[in-house]
C-alpha positions in Angstrom: 0.0 0.0 0.0 2.8 2.4 0.9 4.7 1.6 -2.3 1.5 2.3 -4.4 1.0 5.6 -2.6 4.6 6.6 -3.4 4.3 5.6 -7.0 1.1 7.6 -7.4 2.8 10.6 -5.9 5.8 10.2 -8.2 3.5 10.1 -11.2 1.9 13.4 -10.2 5.3 15.0 -9.6 6.5 13.8 -13.0 3.5 15.3 -14.7 4.2 18.6 -13.0 8.0 18.9 -13.0 9.1 16.4 -15.6 12.6 14.9 -15.4 13.5 17.2 -12.5 11.2 15.1 -10.3 13.0 11.8 -11.1 15.8 10.3 -9.1 19.0 9.4 -11.0 19.7 5.7 -10.6 23.3 4.6 -10.9 24.6 1.0 -10.6 28.2 0.5 -9.7 29.9 -2.8 -10.3 33.4 -4.1 -10.2 35.5 -7.1 -9.2 36.3 -7.6 -5.5 39.1 -5.4 -4.3 38.6 -2.7 -6.9 37.6 -0.2 -4.2 33.8 0.1 -4.8 32.9 1.2 -1.3 35.8 3.7 -1.0 35.0 5.2 -4.4 31.3 5.5 -3.6 32.2 7.4 -0.4 34.4 9.8 -2.4 31.7 10.2 -5.0 29.1 10.8 -2.3 31.2 13.5 -0.7 31.5 15.2 -4.1 27.7 15.0 -4.8 26.7 16.3 -1.3 29.3 18.9 -0.6 30.0 20.4 -4.0 26.8 19.6 -6.0 24.2 20.0 -3.3 22.7 16.6 -3.9 20.9 14.2 -1.5 22.4 10.8 -2.0 21.0 7.3 -1.2 23.4 4.3 -1.3 22.0 0.8 -1.5 24.8 -1.7 -0.9 24.4 -5.4 -1.5 26.5 -7.9 0.4 26.9 -11.6 -0.4 25.1 -14.1 1.8 27.0 -17.2 3.0 25.7 -20.3 1.4 26.7 -22.3 4.5 25.3 -20.1 7.3 22.9 -17.8 5.5 24.6 -14.8 7.2 26.1 -11.7 5.7 29.0 -9.5 7.0 27.4 -6.3 5.9 30.7 -4.5 6.1 30.2 -1.7 3.6 29.1 0.7 6.3 32.5 0.4 8.0 34.2 1.5 4.8 31.9 4.5 4.3 32.3 6.1 7.8 32.3 9.7 6.6 29.3 9.2 4.2 27.4 7.3 6.9 27.6 10.5 9.1 26.7 12.8 6.3 23.2 14.3 6.9 22.6 14.5 3.1 23.3 10.8 2.6 21.5 7.6 3.5 23.1 4.1 3.3 21.1 0.9 3.4 22.8 -2.5 3.4 21.0 -5.7 2.1 22.1 -9.3 2.0 21.7 -11.1 -1.3 19.9 -14.0 0.3 21.1 -16.1 -2.6 19.4 -14.1 -5.4 20.9 -14.0 -8.8 23.2 -11.1 -9.6 23.3 -9.9 -6.0 20.1 -8.0 -6.4 17.7 -8.6 -3.5 14.0 -8.5 -4.1 13.6 -5.4 -1.8 16.0 -3.3 -3.7 13.4 -2.5 -6.4 11.0 -1.1 -3.7 13.9 0.7 -1.9 14.8 2.6 -5.0 11.1 3.8 -5.4 11.0 4.8 -1.7 14.2 6.7 -2.0 12.7 8.6 -4.9 9.6 9.4 -2.8 11.8 10.5 0.1 13.3 13.3 -2.0 16.8 11.9 -2.8 18.4 13.2 -6.0 20.5 10.2 -6.8 20.6 6.6 -5.7 23.8 4.5 -6.1 23.4 0.7 -6.1 26.6 -1.1 -5.3 26.6 -4.7 -6.5 28.3 -7.8 -5.1 31.0 -8.1 -7.7 31.4 -8.5 -11.5 30.2 -11.3 -13.8 27.5 -12.3 -16.2 24.9 -12.5 -13.5 25.6 -9.0 -12.4 23.9 -7.6 -15.5 20.6 -8.0 -13.7 21.3 -4.8 -11.8 20.9 -2.9 -15.1 17.2 -3.6 -14.9 16.8 -1.1 -12.1 19.4 1.6 -13.1 19.5 4.4 -15.6 23.3 4.1 -15.8 25.8 1.4 -15.2 29.3 2.3 -14.1 32.0 -0.4 -14.1 35.1 0.1 -11.9 38.4 -1.4 -13.0 41.6 -1.9 -11.0 45.0 -1.5 -12.5 46.5 -3.7 -9.8 44.9 -7.0 -10.9 47.2 -7.8 -13.8 45.3 -8.6 -17.1 42.0 -7.2 -15.9 40.6 -7.3 -19.4 40.6 -11.1 -19.5 38.7 -11.2 -16.2 35.8 -9.0 -17.1 32.8 -10.6 -18.9 31.8 -9.1 -22.2 28.2 -8.9 -21.0 28.8 -6.4 -18.2 31.0 -4.3 -20.5 28.3 -4.1 -23.1 25.9 -2.9 -20.5 28.3 -0.3 -18.9 27.9 3.3 -19.8 31.0 4.5 -18.0 34.2 2.6 -17.1 36.5 4.0 -14.4 40.0 2.8 -13.7 40.4 3.3 -9.9 43.6 3.7 -7.8 45.1 6.1 -10.3 47.9 7.3 -8.0 51.4 6.5 -6.8 53.1 3.5 -8.3 49.8 2.4 -10.0 49.5 5.5 -12.1 51.4 4.0 -15.1 49.3 0.8 -14.9 46.1 2.8 -14.7 47.0 4.6 -17.9 47.7 1.3 -19.6 44.5 -0.2 -18.4 42.6 2.8 -19.7 44.1 2.5 -23.1 43.3 -1.2 -23.3 39.6 -0.6 -22.5 39.3 2.3 -24.9 40.6 0.0 -27.6 38.3 -2.9 -26.5 35.2 -0.7 -26.6 35.8 0.1 -30.2 34.7 -3.5 -31.1 31.5 -3.3 -29.0 28.2 -1.8 -30.0 27.1 1.0 -27.6 24.0 0.2 -25.6 22.5 3.5 -26.6 22.8 5.4 -29.9 23.1 8.7 -28.2 26.0 7.8 -25.9 29.4 6.2 -26.4 30.8 4.8 -23.2 33.8 6.6 -21.7 36.9 5.2 -19.9 38.1 7.5 -17.2 40.9 7.3 -14.5 40.2 8.3 -10.9 41.7 8.2 -7.4 39.9 8.8 -4.2 43.0 10.8 -3.2 42.4 13.2 -6.1 39.1 15.1 -5.7 39.4 16.6 -9.2 39.4 13.1 -10.8 36.3 12.2 -8.7 34.6 15.4 -9.9 35.3 14.5 -13.5 33.5 11.2 -13.0 30.6 13.0 -11.4 30.4 15.4 -14.3 30.3 12.4 -16.7 27.5 10.9 -14.7 25.3 14.0 -15.2 26.4 14.4 -18.8 24.9 11.0 -19.4 21.8 11.9 -17.4 21.2 15.0 -19.5 21.9 13.2 -22.7 19.4 10.3 -22.2 16.8 12.8 -20.7 16.9 15.0 -23.8 16.8 12.0 -26.2 13.8 10.3 -24.5 15.8 7.2 -23.7 15.3 7.7 -20.0 11.5 7.5 -20.1 11.6 4.5 -22.5 14.1 2.7 -20.3 12.0 3.3 -17.1 8.9 2.0 -18.9 10.8 -1.2 -19.9 12.1 -1.6 -16.4 8.7 -1.5 -14.9 7.6 -4.4 -17.1 10.7 -6.3 -16.2 10.1 -5.7 -12.5 6.5 -7.0 -12.9 7.7 -10.3 -14.4 10.4 -10.7 -11.9 7.9 -10.4 -9.1 5.6 -12.9 -10.8 8.5 -15.4 -11.0 9.3 -14.9 -7.3 5.7 -15.3 -6.2 5.1 -18.4 -8.3 8.3 -20.0 -6.9 7.3 -19.1 -3.3 3.8 -20.6 -3.8 5.2 -23.7 -5.5 7.7 -24.4 -2.6 5.2 -23.8 0.1 2.5 -26.1 -1.5 1.8 -28.9 1.0 2.3 -31.7 -1.6 5.6 -30.2 -2.9 6.9 -29.6 0.7 6.2 -33.2 1.4 7.6 -34.6 -1.9 10.7 -32.5 -2.3 12.9 -34.0 0.5 12.3 -37.5 -0.9 13.2 -36.5 -4.5 16.3 -34.7 -3.2 17.5 -37.9 -1.5 16.8 -39.9 -4.7 18.8 -37.4 -6.7 21.7 -37.7 -4.3 21.6 -41.5 -4.4 21.5 -41.5 -8.2 18.0 -43.1 -8.5 16.5 -40.4 -10.6 17.7 -37.4 -12.6 17.1 -33.7 -11.7 15.0 -33.3 -14.8 12.7 -36.2 -13.8 12.4 -34.9 -10.3 11.5 -31.5 -11.5 8.9 -32.9 -13.9 7.4 -35.0 -11.0 7.0 -32.0 -8.8 5.4 -29.9 -11.6 2.9 -32.7 -12.4 2.1 -33.1 -8.7 1.6 -29.4 -8.3 -0.8 -29.1 -11.3 -2.4 -32.5 -10.6 -1.7 -34.0 -14.0 
């Protein structure tokens, strides 16, 4: 009910103020150790202190497959931003969901928009093919790259690169400065062989360091250059409409799966089928077909 009220209010604001009433949704991904949390803190400081923006940060932490618990340690790496009155940080465990995108993140984005935040930054678990699911809730995807990981280009999946609107080589300082320049050149060359996600925007490759405020400011300017570009071209509205349809079907899948697993007949049958799969008596495909036929009574 609350979410529906917020959505209705946002539609009215959009009719009255247009794009100025919309929150800028930015997804930030990158391999572990690239410095996502540190970079987001530096970016948040630039947005709040120098650009007068209210920033919401939604971080997603991996859930242990063994214990079901999460460290939720991002807050400890964003100590300054967590104390900033113009910023809000919310941590969420993945709970085993694909791509590190928890079900509640969709609603959290809408609520942040209703609360008056200007930009929401979604930090994903890591980088990989499954991480592309975060693009279904963002206006812009930003991929962070580290010059310290050797041949970084081989480790990054083509899928996440094709969905990235901005690539940033982090840790561009000290002894890593030369490697950062080389990494930047490699990605500029690699992007020439990939088709841009949008006709109106060609992805950029920048270098940045949290020690250099000017480099963080340049990244921030590129974010809003993209925001203005897709807003003027109409791609922003079209993308939002497509995302709403995607969210609907994702929720349908989640609800169907929940109903299926909680069905009395399935809850009773599943443990026996799992044991038979482990012992090699039946195949996973046959077990799945058995449960489906039991559920539908055919």
